[in-house]
C-alpha positions as CSV (number, residue, x, y, z in Angstrom):
1,M,16.6,40.1,65.1
2,S,16.2,40.6,61.4
3,D,19.2,40.3,59.0
4,H,19.0,44.0,58.3
5,K,19.3,45.1,61.9
6,G,22.2,42.8,62.4
7,A,24.0,44.0,59.4
8,G,23.5,47.6,60.6
9,L,25.3,46.7,63.8
10,M,28.3,45.2,62.1
11,F,28.4,47.5,59.0
12,R,31.5,49.5,60.1
13,A,33.4,46.2,60.5
14,L,32.8,45.0,57.0
15,P,35.8,45.3,54.8
16,K,35.5,47.7,51.8
17,A,34.6,45.9,48.6
18,K,33.3,46.7,45.1
19,T,30.2,44.5,45.5
20,L,28.4,43.1,48.6
21,I,26.5,39.9,47.9
22,A,23.6,39.4,50.2
23,D,20.0,38.1,50.2
24,K,16.9,40.3,50.2
25,G,16.8,40.3,54.1
26,Y,19.5,43.1,53.8
27,D,17.6,45.2,51.3
28,S,16.5,48.6,52.7
29,D,16.9,52.1,51.5
30,A,19.2,53.0,54.5
31,F,21.5,50.0,53.9
32,R,21.8,50.7,50.1
33,A,22.6,54.3,50.9
34,A,25.3,53.4,53.3
35,L,26.8,51.0,50.7
36,K,26.6,53.7,48.0
37,A,28.5,56.1,50.3
38,R,31.2,53.4,50.5
39,E,31.1,53.0,46.7
40,T,30.0,49.4,47.2
41,A,27.3,47.9,44.8
42,A,24.7,45.7,46.3
43,S,24.0,42.3,44.5
44,R,21.7,39.4,45.3
45,R,23.5,37.2,42.8
46,A,26.9,35.6,43.1
47,Q,29.1,36.3,40.1
48,Y,31.9,33.8,39.6
49,P,34.9,34.4,37.2
50,P,34.8,32.3,34.1
């Protein structure tokens, strides 16, 4: 199973967050639209506080 399909199955169980950090295996128009609807930004880079 691809990462994207697995993420789709567990999407509702994900906690709400400002940003979701994931690799490009999760990148699809449908997944990004679902994140946008939850007001969650998608990022492929971890951003650590200074």
